[in-house]
C-alpha positions as a printed NumPy array, in Angstrom:
array([[278.314, 121.248,  -7.693],
       [274.677, 121.358,  -6.49 ],
       [272.695, 118.39 ,  -8.185],
       [269.631, 116.648,  -7.305],
       [270.1  , 114.703, -10.991],
       [267.571, 112.081, -11.559],
       [266.346, 112.203,  -8.172],
       [262.497, 111.963,  -7.149],
       [261.045, 114.87 ,  -4.639],
       [258.166, 115.09 ,  -2.359],
       [256.775, 118.598,  -1.075],
       [254.106, 119.138,   1.004],
       [252.135, 122.382,   0.717],
       [253.695, 123.297,  -2.471],
       [251.688, 125.521,  -4.096],
       [252.626, 128.845,  -2.543],
       [255.695, 130.032,  -0.97 ],
       [258.712, 128.235,   0.419],
       [257.299, 125.016,  -0.991],
       [256.779, 126.587,  -4.551],
       [260.573, 127.698,  -4.587],
       [261.942, 124.904,  -3.336],
       [259.713, 122.818,  -6.406],
       [261.07 , 125.117,  -9.216],
       [264.845, 124.926,  -7.673],
       [264.525, 121.139,  -7.363],
       [263.79 , 120.669, -10.617],
       [266.108, 123.359, -11.816],
       [268.735, 121.175,  -9.871],
       [268.041, 118.016, -12.284],
       [265.647, 116.288, -10.534],
       [263.643, 113.352, -12.496],
       [260.259, 114.398, -10.777],
       [259.031, 116.366,  -7.986],
       [255.365, 115.646,  -6.59 ],
       [253.711, 119.278,  -5.744],
       [251.181, 118.626,  -2.533],
       [248.808, 121.338,  -1.922],
       [245.556, 120.795,   0.89 ],
       [243.197, 123.859,  -1.1  ],
       [245.266, 125.783,  -3.534],
       [244.897, 123.718,  -6.844],
       [245.279, 126.434,  -9.279],
       [248.339, 127.607,  -7.969],
       [249.935, 123.927,  -7.414],
       [248.815, 123.267, -11.349],
       [250.669, 126.936, -12.394],
       [253.477, 125.495,  -9.659],
       [253.524, 122.036, -11.991],
       [254.002, 123.864, -15.285],
       [256.843, 125.773, -14.222],
       [258.843, 122.513, -13.004],
       [258.022, 120.921, -16.263],
       [259.563, 124.077, -18.373],
       [262.068, 123.433, -16.38 ],
       [262.717, 119.484, -17.101],
       [261.507, 117.539, -14.534],
       [258.097, 115.784, -14.274],
       [255.239, 117.502, -12.063],
       [252.858, 115.276, -10.213],
       [250.215, 117.762,  -8.522],
       [248.869, 115.639,  -6.094],
       [246.039, 116.679,  -3.335],
       [246.308, 115.916,   0.362],
       [245.863, 116.917,   3.755],
       [248.976, 115.17 ,   4.966],
       [247.651, 116.022,   8.738],
       [245.355, 112.916,   7.797],
       [246.772, 109.826,   8.466],
       [245.146, 108.002,   5.523],
       [245.85 , 110.93 ,   2.701],
       [249.459, 110.883,   3.808],
       [250.134, 107.353,   2.757],
       [247.896, 108.07 ,  -0.14 ],
       [250.858, 110.856,  -0.929],
       [253.487, 108.34 ,  -0.942],
       [251.519, 105.405,  -2.478],
       [251.337, 107.899,  -5.489],
       [254.579, 108.715,  -5.686],
       [255.899, 105.274,  -5.644],
       [252.597, 104.182,  -8.642],
       [253.721, 107.512, -10.995],
       [257.811, 106.975, -10.482],
       [258.733, 104.125,  -8.601],
       [260.457, 105.489,  -6.286],
       [261.478, 108.05 ,  -3.725],
       [264.611, 110.178,  -2.794],
       [263.54 , 113.285,  -0.562],
       [261.215, 114.192,   1.247],
       [260.173, 118.466,   2.228],
       [257.634, 118.41 ,   4.903],
       [257.202, 122.098,   4.445],
       [253.236, 122.296,   4.922],
       [252.58 , 124.092,   7.825],
       [250.356, 127.241,   9.216],
       [250.588, 130.463,  11.282],
       [247.887, 131.854,  12.74 ],
       [248.941, 135.347,  12.442],
       [246.253, 137.236,  15.139],
       [248.445, 138.053,  18.288],
       [246.755, 135.581,  20.655],
       [248.331, 135.795,  24.665],
       [248.122, 132.446,  26.479],
       [244.792, 133.533,  28.373],
       [242.891, 133.631,  25.422],
       [244.151, 131.214,  23.27 ],
       [241.514, 128.67 ,  22.23 ],
       [241.636, 125.167,  22.188],
       [240.539, 124.847,  19.148],
       [243.135, 127.067,  17.305],
       [245.982, 125.4  ,  19.608],
       [244.657, 121.992,  18.36 ],
       [244.334, 123.228,  14.793],
       [248.238, 124.298,  14.65 ],
       [249.599, 121.464,  16.601],
       [247.693, 118.762,  14.273],
       [249.063, 120.346,  10.727],
       [252.233, 121.275,  11.552],
       [252.873, 118.597,  14.102],
       [250.536, 115.52 ,  12.888],
       [251.012, 116.406,   9.39 ],
       [255.236, 115.939,   9.495],
       [254.911, 113.044,  11.804],
       [252.643, 111.076,   8.953],
       [254.374, 111.653,   6.028],
       [258.132, 111.37 ,   7.616],
       [256.948, 108.034,   8.901],
       [255.676, 106.806,   5.784],
       [258.325, 108.57 ,   3.743],
       [260.748, 106.876,   5.947],
       [259.297, 103.056,   4.945],
       [260.196, 103.765,   2.11 ],
       [264.196, 104.754,   2.81 ],
       [264.442, 102.584,   5.191],
       [263.33 , 100.001,   2.877],
       [265.574, 101.104,   0.163],
       [268.83 , 101.981,   2.769],
       [269.224, 105.309,   1.306],
       [266.882, 109.004,   1.627],
       [266.47 , 112.058,   2.489],
       [264.204, 114.068,   4.76 ],
       [264.065, 117.956,   5.586],
       [261.448, 119.77 ,   7.742],
       [260.637, 123.442,   7.68 ],
       [260.882, 124.724,  11.585],
       [261.171, 128.355,  12.422],
       [263.12 , 130.371,  14.554],
       [260.173, 130.736,  16.796],
       [260.623, 126.942,  17.453],
       [264.069, 127.966,  18.918],
       [263.161, 130.898,  20.756],
       [259.508, 131.183,  21.488],
       [256.914, 133.603,  20.163],
       [254.801, 135.83 ,  22.333],
       [251.561, 135.795,  21.354],
       [251.998, 132.55 ,  19.499],
       [252.198, 130.057,  22.157],
       [250.978, 127.247,  19.78 ],
       [252.649, 128.032,  17.135],
       [256.281, 128.136,  18.74 ],
       [255.017, 124.935,  20.413],
       [254.588, 123.117,  16.825],
       [257.536, 124.051,  15.495],
       [259.779, 123.06 ,  18.454],
       [258.263, 119.64 ,  18.337],
       [259.231, 119.512,  14.641],
       [262.878, 120.262,  15.807],
       [263.198, 117.426,  18.133],
       [261.298, 115.197,  15.787],
       [263.842, 116.029,  13.215],
       [266.732, 115.314,  15.842],
       [265.313, 112.069,  16.96 ],
       [264.835, 110.508,  12.889],
       [268.364, 111.745,  12.72 ],
       [269.268, 109.384,  15.729],
       [267.413, 106.649,  14.458],
       [267.279, 106.369,  11.099],
       [271.258, 106.831,  10.613],
       [271.863, 103.874,  10.591],
       [269.807, 103.022,   7.027],
       [272.   , 105.358,   4.874],
       [268.99 , 108.44 ,   5.694],
       [269.736, 112.213,   6.598],
       [267.536, 114.077,   8.449],
       [267.635, 117.732,   8.727],
       [265.539, 120.81 ,   9.042],
       [265.67 , 124.421,   7.582],
       [264.58 , 127.15 ,  10.224],
       [263.213, 130.33 ,   8.695],
       [262.78 , 134.152,  10.427],
       [260.836, 136.424,   8.856],
       [260.236, 135.141,   5.098],
       [257.884, 137.578,   2.895],
       [255.048, 134.531,   1.801],
       [251.413, 135.222,   1.634],
       [251.15 , 133.543,   4.842],
       [253.311, 136.018,   6.64 ],
       [252.187, 139.505,   4.163],
       [249.645, 140.968,   6.892],
       [252.248, 140.82 ,   9.55 ],
       [255.163, 142.119,   7.656],
       [253.013, 144.6  ,   5.478],
       [250.38 , 146.013,   7.31 ],
       [251.808, 149.143,   8.185],
       [255.442, 151.17 ,   7.651],
       [256.144, 151.191,  11.761],
       [255.832, 147.409,  12.155],
       [257.694, 146.625,   8.961],
       [260.874, 148.713,  10.292],
       [260.193, 147.07 ,  13.446],
       [260.894, 143.781,  11.968],
       [264.038, 144.883,   9.83 ],
       [265.426, 146.445,  13.207],
       [265.899, 143.108,  14.581],
       [267.276, 141.297,  11.332],
       [271.052, 142.084,  11.226],
       [270.943, 142.019,   7.101],
       [268.349, 144.561,   7.108],
       [266.273, 142.539,   5.221],
       [263.534, 139.879,   5.055],
       [263.759, 136.378,   3.2  ],
       [262.562, 135.639,   0.386],
       [261.089, 132.126,  -0.481],
       [263.394, 131.188,  -2.952],
       [266.369, 132.594,   0.35 ],
       [264.933, 129.592,   2.141],
       [264.003, 127.143,  -0.742],
       [267.982, 127.176,  -1.31 ],
       [269.163, 125.841,   2.046],
       [266.847, 122.896,   1.547],
       [268.159, 122.125,  -1.789],
       [271.708, 121.989,  -0.153],
       [270.635, 119.681,   2.974],
       [268.836, 117.02 ,   0.321],
       [271.666, 117.414,  -1.678],
       [275.524, 115.425,  -1.469],
       [277.111, 118.619,  -0.483],
       [275.494, 117.991,   2.933],
       [276.681, 114.597,   2.678],
       [278.12 , 114.449,   6.567],
       [274.96 , 116.347,   7.809],
       [272.461, 114.695,   9.916],
       [270.181, 116.404,  13.215],
       [271.092, 120.108,  12.12 ],
       [268.544, 122.986,  12.396],
       [270.058, 125.259,   9.661],
       [268.907, 128.796,  10.483],
       [267.716, 131.453,   7.971],
       [266.941, 134.17 ,   9.377],
       [269.414, 137.035,   8.232],
       [270.821, 136.915,  12.215],
       [267.919, 138.032,  14.034],
       [268.567, 134.716,  15.751],
       [272.449, 133.324,  16.783],
       [272.161, 129.628,  18.407],
       [273.897, 126.956,  17.435]])
């Protein structure tokens, strides 16, 4: 049975989408405390906090831009001050610039911002969580990457590069931290029907049909479809799995 009973979970970017769905599912799976990190959507984060508490877990709603080292460190410190320990980190926060930009028009500002948020954010928060996990000789990190990081994405080289980096980072930490009893895995979603991808998914009927035609299961994932594999990787059901990239894409990218 999948259970996260009595565990303390930190989820970055948890006010909406995949992070929010994961927060609720961790609470339903018995987590004692869930830290709901957000950067700008406070009201949405507070609502998720209420949903978590309705399901029996304590919620800590914490603002932090985890692409900044001091704020990432402060988030982990705040978690320890509130709950006294940390068991699972879900490094989910990230951005996807929706506008197609071929490499000849991809400007330095956008490229740097995508790398800063999607790569530096995962690095900083994982670094400070790992300090705790190494000390206690247990812990679990689940990153959120993307199919774009595996196959590339025309018009989105900045995003694909950032998620490819997350995949390599995940594998590196898995090989490094395993000796301390720490597992590190990643989920790699394809299209997910969240606010971040809404413009692309629902811009027009022709685009939607084109997206669906490339997915063998003929449907776009919900946030919950990705949250459940995150829980699996964080649970004892995956106790001998580390360094794995779990594809959640309806069959659109087949690798493994």
